C-alpha positions as a Markdown table, in Angstrom:
| # | Residue | x | y | z |
|---|---|---|---|---|
| 1 | Met | 95.3 | 124.3 | 79.2 |
| 2 | Asp | 99.2 | 124.4 | 79.3 |
| 3 | Gly | 101.2 | 121.2 | 79.3 |
| 4 | Phe | 101.6 | 121.2 | 83.2 |
| 5 | Asp | 97.9 | 121.5 | 83.8 |
| 6 | Gln | 97.2 | 118.9 | 81.2 |
| 7 | Ile | 99.5 | 116.3 | 82.9 |
| 8 | Thr | 98.0 | 117.2 | 86.3 |
| 9 | Ser | 94.5 | 116.6 | 85.0 |
| 10 | Ile | 95.4 | 113.3 | 83.6 |
| 11 | Ile | 97.1 | 112.2 | 86.6 |
| 12 | Ala | 94.1 | 113.3 | 88.8 |
| 13 | Leu | 91.7 | 111.5 | 86.5 |
| 14 | Thr | 93.9 | 108.4 | 86.3 |
| 15 | Met | 94.1 | 108.2 | 90.0 |
| 16 | Gly | 90.6 | 109.3 | 90.5 |
| 17 | Val | 89.0 | 106.4 | 88.6 |
| 18 | Ala | 91.2 | 103.9 | 90.1 |
| 19 | Trp | 90.4 | 105.2 | 93.6 |
| 20 | Ala | 86.8 | 105.4 | 93.0 |
| 21 | Ser | 86.6 | 101.9 | 91.4 |
| 22 | Gly | 88.0 | 100.2 | 94.6 |
| 23 | Ile | 85.0 | 101.8 | 96.5 |
| 24 | Asn | 82.0 | 101.6 | 94.1 |
| 25 | Leu | 82.9 | 100.8 | 90.5 |
| 26 | Tyr | 79.4 | 101.3 | 89.2 |
| 27 | Ala | 79.0 | 104.8 | 90.7 |
| 28 | Ala | 82.3 | 105.8 | 89.2 |
| 29 | Ile | 81.4 | 104.6 | 85.8 |
| 30 | Leu | 77.9 | 106.2 | 86.1 |
| 31 | Met | 79.4 | 109.5 | 87.2 |
| 32 | Leu | 81.9 | 109.5 | 84.3 |
| 33 | Gly | 79.3 | 108.4 | 81.8 |
| 34 | Val | 76.8 | 111.2 | 82.9 |
| 35 | Met | 79.3 | 113.9 | 83.0 |
| 36 | Gly | 80.6 | 112.9 | 79.4 |
| 37 | Leu | 77.1 | 112.7 | 78.0 |
| 38 | Asn | 76.1 | 116.2 | 79.2 |
| 39 | Gly | 79.6 | 117.7 | 78.2 |
| 40 | Thr | 80.7 | 118.4 | 81.7 |
| 41 | Val | 84.1 | 116.7 | 80.8 |
| 42 | Asp | 85.7 | 115.7 | 77.6 |
| 43 | Leu | 86.5 | 112.1 | 78.3 |
| 44 | Pro | 89.6 | 110.6 | 76.8 |
| 45 | Ala | 89.1 | 108.6 | 73.6 |
| 46 | Asp | 89.4 | 105.2 | 75.4 |
| 47 | Leu | 86.7 | 106.3 | 78.1 |
| 48 | Gln | 84.2 | 107.9 | 75.7 |
| 49 | Val | 82.2 | 104.6 | 75.6 |
| 50 | Leu | 81.3 | 105.2 | 79.1 |
| 51 | Ala | 79.0 | 108.1 | 77.9 |
| 52 | His | 77.0 | 105.6 | 75.5 |
| 53 | Pro | 73.4 | 105.5 | 77.0 |
| 54 | Trp | 73.7 | 101.6 | 77.1 |
| 55 | Val | 76.7 | 101.8 | 79.3 |
| 56 | Ile | 75.1 | 104.5 | 81.5 |
| 57 | Gly | 71.9 | 102.4 | 81.9 |
| 58 | Ala | 73.9 | 99.3 | 82.8 |
| 59 | Ala | 76.1 | 101.0 | 85.3 |
| 60 | Gly | 72.9 | 102.7 | 86.8 |
| 61 | Leu | 71.2 | 99.4 | 87.2 |
| 62 | Met | 74.1 | 97.8 | 88.8 |
| 63 | Tyr | 74.6 | 100.8 | 91.1 |
| 64 | Val | 71.0 | 100.4 | 92.4 |
| 65 | Val | 71.8 | 96.7 | 93.0 |
| 66 | Glu | 74.9 | 97.6 | 94.9 |
| 67 | Phe | 73.2 | 100.4 | 96.6 |
| 68 | Val | 70.6 | 98.0 | 98.2 |
| 69 | Thr | 73.0 | 95.2 | 98.7 |
| 70 | Asp | 75.7 | 97.5 | 100.5 |
| 71 | Lys | 73.0 | 98.3 | 103.1 |
| 72 | Ile | 72.6 | 94.5 | 104.2 |
| 73 | Pro | 75.1 | 93.6 | 107.0 |
| 74 | Gly | 76.8 | 90.2 | 105.9 |
| 75 | Leu | 75.4 | 90.3 | 102.3 |
| 76 | Asp | 77.7 | 93.6 | 101.6 |
| 77 | Thr | 80.8 | 91.5 | 102.8 |
| 78 | Leu | 79.8 | 88.6 | 100.3 |
| 79 | Trp | 79.4 | 91.4 | 97.6 |
| 80 | Asp | 82.7 | 92.9 | 98.4 |
| 81 | Ser | 84.4 | 89.4 | 98.2 |
| 82 | Leu | 82.9 | 88.8 | 94.7 |
| 83 | His | 84.0 | 92.3 | 93.6 |
| 84 | Thr | 87.6 | 91.6 | 94.6 |
| 85 | Phe | 87.8 | 90.1 | 91.2 |
| 86 | Ile | 86.0 | 92.9 | 89.4 |
| 87 | Arg | 86.9 | 96.2 | 91.1 |
| 88 | Ile | 90.6 | 95.8 | 91.0 |
| 89 | Pro | 91.1 | 94.9 | 87.2 |
| 90 | Ala | 88.3 | 97.3 | 86.4 |
| 91 | Gly | 90.4 | 100.1 | 88.1 |
| 92 | Ala | 93.4 | 99.2 | 86.2 |
| 93 | Val | 91.6 | 99.3 | 82.8 |
| 94 | Leu | 89.9 | 102.7 | 83.6 |
| 95 | Ala | 93.3 | 104.0 | 84.6 |
| 96 | Val | 94.9 | 103.0 | 81.3 |
| 97 | Gly | 91.8 | 104.5 | 79.5 |
| 98 | Ala | 92.2 | 107.8 | 81.5 |
| 99 | Val | 95.9 | 108.2 | 80.3 |
| 100 | Gly | 94.9 | 107.7 | 76.6 |
| 101 | Gln | 97.2 | 106.8 | 73.7 |
| 102 | Val | 100.6 | 107.3 | 75.1 |
| 103 | Asp | 104.0 | 105.3 | 75.2 |
| 104 | Pro | 103.4 | 101.7 | 76.2 |
| 105 | Ala | 105.7 | 102.0 | 79.2 |
| 106 | Met | 103.3 | 104.6 | 80.6 |
| 107 | Ile | 100.2 | 102.5 | 79.9 |
| 108 | Thr | 101.7 | 99.7 | 81.7 |
| 109 | Ala | 102.7 | 102.0 | 84.6 |
| 110 | Ala | 99.2 | 103.3 | 84.7 |
| 111 | Ala | 97.8 | 99.8 | 84.8 |
| 112 | Ile | 100.1 | 98.8 | 87.7 |
| 113 | Leu | 99.3 | 101.9 | 89.6 |
| 114 | Gly | 95.5 | 101.9 | 88.9 |
| 115 | Gly | 95.3 | 98.2 | 90.0 |
| 116 | Thr | 97.3 | 98.9 | 93.1 |
| 117 | Val | 95.3 | 102.0 | 94.1 |
| 118 | Ser | 91.9 | 100.0 | 93.4 |
| 119 | Ala | 93.1 | 97.1 | 95.6 |
| 120 | Gly | 94.1 | 99.5 | 98.5 |
| 121 | Thr | 90.6 | 101.3 | 98.4 |
| 122 | His | 88.8 | 98.0 | 98.0 |
| 123 | Ala | 90.8 | 96.6 | 101.0 |
| 124 | Val | 89.9 | 99.6 | 103.2 |
| 125 | Lys | 86.3 | 99.4 | 102.2 |
| 126 | Ala | 85.8 | 95.7 | 102.4 |
| 127 | Gly | 87.9 | 95.6 | 105.9 |
| 128 | Ser | 85.8 | 98.4 | 107.3 |
| 129 | Arg | 82.6 | 96.8 | 106.4 |
| 130 | Ile | 83.6 | 93.5 | 108.2 |
| 131 | Met | 84.6 | 95.4 | 111.4 |
| 132 | Val | 81.4 | 97.6 | 111.1 |
| 133 | Asn | 79.1 | 94.6 | 110.7 |
| 134 | Thr | 80.0 | 93.3 | 114.1 |
| 135 | Ser | 77.8 | 95.9 | 115.5 |
| 136 | Pro | 74.3 | 94.7 | 115.9 |
| 137 | Glu | 72.5 | 98.0 | 114.8 |
| 138 | Pro | 72.2 | 98.8 | 111.2 |
| 139 | Val | 72.7 | 102.7 | 111.2 |
| 140 | Ser | 76.5 | 102.4 | 111.2 |
| 141 | Asn | 76.4 | 100.2 | 108.2 |
| 142 | Trp | 74.1 | 102.6 | 106.3 |
| 143 | Thr | 76.1 | 105.6 | 107.2 |
| 144 | Leu | 79.2 | 104.1 | 105.9 |
| 145 | Ser | 77.7 | 102.8 | 102.7 |
| 146 | Ile | 76.1 | 106.4 | 101.9 |
| 147 | Ser | 79.3 | 108.1 | 102.9 |
| 148 | Glu | 81.2 | 105.9 | 100.4 |
| 149 | Asp | 78.8 | 106.6 | 97.6 |
| 150 | Leu | 79.0 | 110.4 | 98.3 |
| 151 | Ala | 82.8 | 110.2 | 98.5 |
| 152 | Val | 82.9 | 108.7 | 95.0 |
| 153 | Ile | 80.8 | 111.2 | 93.5 |
| 154 | Ala | 82.5 | 114.0 | 95.0 |
| 155 | Gly | 85.9 | 112.4 | 94.3 |
| 156 | Ile | 85.2 | 111.9 | 90.5 |
| 157 | Trp | 83.9 | 115.5 | 90.4 |
| 158 | Ala | 87.0 | 116.9 | 92.0 |
| 159 | Ala | 89.3 | 114.9 | 89.8 |
| 160 | Val | 87.7 | 116.3 | 86.7 |
| 161 | Gln | 87.0 | 119.9 | 87.9 |
| 162 | Tyr | 89.7 | 120.6 | 90.5 |
| 163 | Pro | 92.5 | 118.1 | 90.0 |
| 164 | Trp | 94.9 | 119.8 | 92.6 |
| 165 | Val | 92.4 | 119.4 | 95.2 |
| 166 | Phe | 91.6 | 115.9 | 94.3 |
| 167 | Leu | 95.3 | 115.1 | 94.3 |
| 168 | Ala | 95.8 | 116.7 | 97.7 |
| 169 | Cys | 93.0 | 114.7 | 99.3 |
| 170 | Phe | 94.1 | 111.6 | 97.5 |
| 171 | Leu | 97.6 | 111.9 | 99.1 |
| 172 | Leu | 95.8 | 112.2 | 102.5 |
| 173 | Phe | 93.8 | 109.1 | 101.7 |
| 174 | Ile | 97.1 | 107.2 | 100.9 |
| 175 | Leu | 98.6 | 108.2 | 104.2 |
| 176 | Ala | 95.5 | 107.2 | 106.1 |
| 177 | Ala | 95.2 | 103.9 | 104.2 |
| 178 | Ile | 98.7 | 103.0 | 105.1 |
| 179 | Trp | 98.0 | 103.7 | 108.8 |
| 180 | Leu | 94.6 | 102.1 | 108.7 |
| 181 | Ile | 94.9 | 98.9 | 106.6 |
| 182 | Pro | 97.1 | 96.9 | 109.1 |
| 183 | Arg | 95.0 | 97.9 | 112.0 |
| 184 | Ile | 91.8 | 96.6 | 110.1 |
| 185 | Trp | 93.3 | 93.3 | 109.3 |
| 186 | Arg | 94.5 | 92.9 | 112.8 |
| 187 | Gly | 91.1 | 93.7 | 114.0 |
| 188 | Ile | 89.7 | 91.2 | 111.4 |
| 189 | Ala | 92.2 | 88.5 | 112.5 |
| 190 | Ser | 91.3 | 89.0 | 116.1 |
| 191 | Leu | 87.5 | 88.6 | 115.2 |
| 192 | Phe | 88.1 | 85.5 | 113.5 |
| 193 | Arg | 90.1 | 84.1 | 116.3 |
| 194 | Arg | 87.3 | 84.8 | 118.8 |
| 195 | Leu | 84.9 | 83.2 | 116.4 |
| 196 | Thr | 87.2 | 80.1 | 116.1 |
| 197 | Gly | 87.4 | 80.0 | 119.8 |
| 198 | Val | 83.5 | 80.1 | 120.2 |
| 199 | Leu | 83.0 | 77.3 | 117.5 |
| 200 | Arg | 85.6 | 75.2 | 119.4 |
| 201 | Lys | 84.0 | 75.6 | 122.8 |
| 202 | Asp | 80.6 | 74.7 | 121.1 |
| 203 | Arg | 82.0 | 71.5 | 119.8 |
| 204 | Ser | 83.6 | 70.5 | 122.9 |
| 205 | Arg | 80.3 | 70.5 | 124.9 |
């Protein structure tokens, strides 16, 4: 692998782990750990711990918990709220691990970018769930949840095996997120205004 390809692979893995962490941290860790354990990918030194059987087992257990929780409207939003304090810093840490032992300035940049990307994907995921949960039927919630899991698995795989493909898709995601996030939060604000109006009417009776 020449220097340019190596840099591309590092960037793809760094952004890949940050992006995936904001959607489903445990699926991302599990995927990386399994791929590292079976030799599909040579994990950077700082991420090799993910291939330890105990880490894989813990990530697998938490993935099962999230898989179930993510399918229950309302409970998934509470889970996302709690994970605001987990996914974002974890994305920053994994991004730092992906760049390896380099200049401190690059490590700091990786942490900033990783945390920002994780925050963005987390905002899209959590905001979308709030909007979808307004639907009385559960199918849309389940479909979105399973799609997120599949996206994380496919994204991590592409970041490792086809970095250019991942980076192209990642760029499209960033553009979509820039367009989508303001609309999601305007929708959430409108929803809360309607709920507040209903509560005020109930109190005035």
